[in-house]
C-alpha positions, -999 to 999 in steps of 0.1 A, spaced: -444 542 312 -476 547 333 -507 546 311 -531 561 337 -534 569 373 -519 551 403 -527 514 406 -509 508 439 -499 531 467 -478 519 496 -478 545 523 -456 545 554 -455 507 555 -441 491 587 -435 454 589 -420 438 620 -408 403 631 -409 390 667 -375 375 675 -357 363 706 -340 397 706 -374 415 706 -394 432 678 -374 441 647 -386 462 618 -376 447 584 -397 474 566 -398 508 584 -419 536 569 -416 526 532 -437 546 507 -440 544 469 -466 541 441 -470 521 409 -489 535 379 -510 515 355 -488 499 329 -457 509 347 -427 488 358 -413 499 392 -379 485 402 -370 479 438 -332 475 442 -308 470 471 -284 445 486 -296 413 503 -312 421 536 -325 456 526 -361 446 529 -371 442 492 -388 408 495 -404 415 528 -419 446 512 -433 425 484 -447 399 507 -463 426 528 -482 440 498 -500 407 494 -498 397 531 -479 364 525 -457 370 556 -449 341 579 -474 341 607 -474 347 636 -438 358 635 -444 387 611 -470 414 612 -478 448 596 -477 474 623 -486 504 604 -492 521 570 -515 512 542 -513 493 509 -539 509 486 -547 487 456 -574 501 433 -588 522 462 -588 492 485 -565 489 516 -550 454 514 -533 459 548 -567 460 565 -586 437 542 -601 405 556 -583 373 546 -611 360 524 -608 392 504 -571 387 500 -577 351 488 -599 365 460 -573 391 450 -541 370 452 -535 350 420 -562 369 402 -557 407 402 -523 405 418 -498 377 410 -464 370 422 -434 354 405 -412 339 433 -374 339 434 -368 302 431 -393 282 410 -380 248 422 -392 256 458 -422 276 447 -436 248 425 -450 217 442 -427 188 432 -454 161 435 -480 178 412 -478 182 374 -473 217 362 -506 218 344 -525 210 375 -507 238 394 -515 264 367 -551 252 364 -557 257 401 -559 295 397 -585 291 369 -606 268 390 -604 291 420 -609 325 403 -627 316 371 -647 286 381 -638 268 348 -644 232 340 -612 210 337 -614 207 300 -615 245 294 -589 252 321 -566 226 305 -569 242 271 -562 277 284 -532 264 303 -517 248 272 -523 281 253 -505 300 281 -476 276 282 -473 282 244 -474 320 249 -445 319 274 -424 300 249 -425 264 263 -421 239 233 -447 211 230 -469 226 257 -495 198 252 -468 174 264 -451 196 290 -484 203 307 -483 167 321 -447 169 333 -434 175 369 -412 204 378 -380 183 381 -384 173 344 -379 209 333 -349 231 331 -345 261 353 -355 285 325 -385 265 317 -396 263 353 -394 301 355 -416 303 324 -441 280 342 -440 305 371 -447 333 347 -475 313 330 -490 307 365 -488 345 373 -504 355 340 -531 329 336 -558 350 352 -547 382 334 -537 402 366 -534 440 368 -502 438 389 -474 413 388 -447 413 416 -416 396 402 -391 388 431 -357 382 415 -372 364 385 -339 359 368 -317 348 397 -295 317 390 -304 318 353 -276 322 327 -276 355 308 -292 341 277 -322 327 296 -323 359 317 -327 380 286 -354 357 273 -374 360 306 -371 398 307 -382 400 270 -411 377 278 -423 399 307 -419 430 286 -440 415 258 -467 403 282 -468 438 296 -471 454 262 -499 431 252 -520 434 284 -510 467 301 -501 448 333 -481 468 359 -449 451 373 -429 455 405 -394 442 396 -374 433 427 -337 427 421 -302 434 431 -291 436 395 -290 472 383 -286 460 347 -321 444 350 -334 477 364 -319 498 336 -334 475 309 -369 470 323 -380 497 347 -397 531 344 -391 542 380 -368 529 408 -369 526 446 -335 522 462 -339 505 496 -314 502 524 -318 486 558 -356 486 555 -361 522 544 -361 541 511 -328 558 504 -338 573 471 -364 570 444 -371 585 410 -373 578 373 -347 553 360 -331 581 340 -327 603 372 -314 574 393 -288 563 367 -278 598 354 -281 619 386 -280 598 417 -280 618 449 -276 593 477 -241 579 485 -256 544 486 -271 547 452 -238 561 439 -220 531 455 -243 506 438 -238 522 404 -200 525 408 -198 487 416 -211 478 381 -183 464 359 -179 483 327 -164 474 293 -138 502 298 -126 488 331 -90 476 328 -84 439 330 -72 426 364 -83 459 381 -102 457 414 -139 463 412 -153 492 432 -171 480 464 -191 495 492 -172 488 524 -190 470 552 -223 452 552 -260 459 556 -266 461 594 -285 433 611 -321 441 620 -313 437 656 -283 461 654 -294 491 634 -272 522 638 -286 554 652 -292 582 627 -289 574 590 -287 537 587 -260 540 560 -237 563 581 -213 536 592 -205 528 555 -209 563 540 -177 582 531 -195 615 537 -210 608 572 -205 632 601 -218 635 636 -252 647 625 -256 616 602 -248 594 632 -276 608 654 -304 621 631 -321 601 604 -327 622 573 -363 627 561 -372 621 525 -365 653 505 -378 662 471 -350 669 446 -375 679 419 -396 660 393 -405 633 418 -369 624 426 -368 618 463 -337 613 485 -330 607 522 -295 622 528 -282 649 550 -254 657 526 -278 662 497 -300 685 519 -270 706 530 -259 710 494 -294 718 482 -300 744 509 -266 760 504 -272 765 467 
């Protein structure tokens, strides 16, 4: 849970890409906050804008194709969306770190892992090689890599997928950041290694009070690790609230569909899993009105023409749904 005030506030963030079909908005008016010591989950199907939101926070978007058109990213009272690039270089890897989705592509295959971790210490702490190497070995030991004094000299291809992910976590933690953005940190890992990685992140957070943004499509990961949840759909926020509210009292039909699709131990064998019909719309072909209306079982003509504004359902539980608003105002 949050141990203080707000660490990060994302307000009306708009991120667009220039394409052959014209300008498309991958993130369109997204707002949320992260408290100190809090874990915020961002969940949704592929193509909902989760990763682009994360990359927008630290401005690691591909240039010049992508740009932030509006909104602010307030980190410790400083707007990263408007900060000069030199200032971002000082913050990234130091006060904000990112764990990328696929460590084999995020790690440089031609450099030893020790050198890649030490780079942050050289850049942000100005340490000598001997001291940086010792701290790197200690961090590899903390993240559970056996024989760290040997592994520090190995290349990424010599490590297993789980160990490479631990190297990514060590790289993210080496400068003791106040915020970690973890983009699908357990993707493609077996369930045993996944549990170990999540336990490791939780332990590191307990030890240092670091805030975490956990980006995933796995609601099981959200339930296990997060305090609050943002449900994204087609570049916008569909619903957000505490993890208890989202799982126990979901309001948005999209959130309900995601939760209904989770297999349960009580599900009869050979029965069909519940699915959400259709697909997330392409950025170049967004429907009018509510972007979920062509997949929603409750959609009507109003949903197809007017996008619902975010409405407060109480206790910080926010939802953007015409059906919810009609039910609320009728009661």
